[in-house]
C-alpha positions as CSV (number, residue, x, y, z in Angstrom):
1,X,85.5,106.3,109.0
2,X,82.6,106.9,106.0
3,X,82.5,105.8,102.4
4,X,80.7,108.1,99.7
5,X,78.7,105.9,97.5
6,X,78.2,107.1,94.2
7,X,75.0,106.7,92.4
8,X,76.1,105.1,89.3
9,X,77.3,101.8,91.9
10,X,75.9,98.9,92.2
11,X,74.1,97.5,95.1
12,X,76.7,94.5,95.3
13,X,79.6,97.0,95.2
14,X,78.3,98.9,97.6
15,X,77.8,96.9,100.3
16,X,81.6,95.6,99.8
17,X,82.7,98.8,99.9
18,X,80.9,99.1,103.6
19,X,82.3,96.0,104.5
20,X,85.8,96.2,103.9
21,X,85.9,99.2,106.2
22,X,84.2,97.4,108.8
23,X,87.3,95.2,108.2
24,X,89.3,97.4,108.3
25,X,88.9,99.0,111.3
26,X,90.3,96.2,112.8
27,X,92.6,94.4,110.8
28,X,95.6,96.9,111.2
29,X,99.2,95.0,109.7
30,X,102.1,95.8,111.9
31,X,106.3,94.7,111.0
32,X,105.9,92.0,113.1
33,X,102.6,91.0,111.2
34,X,102.1,92.7,108.3
35,X,98.4,92.5,106.4
36,X,98.2,90.1,102.8
37,X,95.1,91.6,101.5
38,X,94.0,90.9,98.4
39,X,91.8,92.0,95.2
40,X,90.3,89.9,92.7
41,X,88.9,91.4,89.4
42,X,86.9,89.5,87.4
43,X,89.8,87.8,85.3
44,X,92.4,88.3,88.1
45,X,94.0,88.0,91.2
46,X,96.4,90.4,93.1
47,X,97.6,89.9,96.9
48,X,99.8,92.7,98.9
49,X,101.5,92.5,101.8
50,X,101.7,95.6,103.2
51,X,103.0,97.0,106.6
52,X,100.4,99.2,107.5
53,X,102.5,101.4,110.4
54,X,105.3,102.6,108.0
55,X,102.2,102.3,104.4
56,X,105.4,99.9,102.8
57,X,104.1,97.6,100.3
58,X,106.6,94.9,100.6
59,X,105.4,92.0,98.7
60,X,103.3,92.3,95.7
61,X,101.9,89.5,93.6
62,X,99.1,89.1,90.6
63,X,97.9,86.4,88.1
64,X,99.1,88.8,85.9
65,X,102.8,88.5,86.4
66,X,102.0,84.8,86.5
67,X,102.5,82.4,83.0
68,X,100.0,80.0,83.6
69,X,96.8,78.9,81.8
70,X,94.6,78.3,85.1
71,X,92.0,80.4,85.5
72,X,89.6,80.3,88.3
73,X,90.6,78.9,92.0
74,X,93.4,77.2,90.4
75,X,95.1,80.6,89.4
76,X,94.3,82.1,92.9
77,X,96.2,79.2,94.7
78,X,98.8,79.9,92.8
79,X,99.2,83.1,93.3
80,X,99.1,82.4,97.0
81,X,101.6,80.1,96.6
82,X,103.8,82.9,95.2
83,X,103.1,85.4,97.7
84,X,103.8,83.4,100.3
85,X,107.2,82.1,98.6
86,X,108.1,86.0,98.0
87,X,107.0,87.1,101.4
88,X,109.3,83.5,103.2
89,X,111.8,84.8,101.0
90,X,111.9,88.6,102.8
91,X,112.0,86.8,106.6
92,X,108.0,87.5,106.8
93,X,106.1,84.2,108.3
94,X,103.1,85.4,110.4
95,X,100.3,87.4,108.5
96,X,97.1,89.2,109.2
97,X,94.5,88.1,106.3
98,X,92.8,91.3,105.1
99,X,89.4,89.7,102.7
100,X,89.3,93.4,101.7
101,X,85.3,93.3,102.1
102,X,85.0,89.7,99.5
103,X,83.7,86.5,100.9
104,X,86.0,83.7,102.4
105,X,84.7,81.2,99.7
106,X,85.8,80.6,95.7
107,X,88.9,82.4,94.6
108,X,89.7,84.2,98.3
109,X,89.3,81.2,100.4
110,X,91.8,79.6,97.3
111,X,94.3,82.5,97.7
112,X,94.5,81.1,101.3
113,X,94.7,78.4,101.1
114,X,97.2,78.4,98.4
115,X,99.9,80.6,100.8
116,X,98.8,78.7,104.0
117,X,100.6,75.3,101.9
118,X,103.5,77.4,101.1
119,X,104.4,78.8,104.5
120,X,102.3,81.4,106.0
121,X,100.4,81.6,109.0
122,X,97.3,83.2,109.4
């Protein structure tokens, strides 16, 4: 799979997209172990639990829906805990973590820690 990188795309964003494709070659979500996909923007964090076999999004949580005054790592941890609670309600205990090309550090790591503390296994 090849990614088209346009000339207005920054080098940092282009590197993330290349990493994302390399990760997605190996990380696949199934019915038994769906994929926990993370997206971070400048202000917000988003987490989705996706079954790649059927192409369905099973659970989605974002920092937009949380009514917290937190920011940064704290809100990422809260998003991780909320996605874990929502997944456990749907009887999903095991997931595969997809960092979506981001470095496993900072907000991405906090989201993963929050999900683990709330009961998800990955």
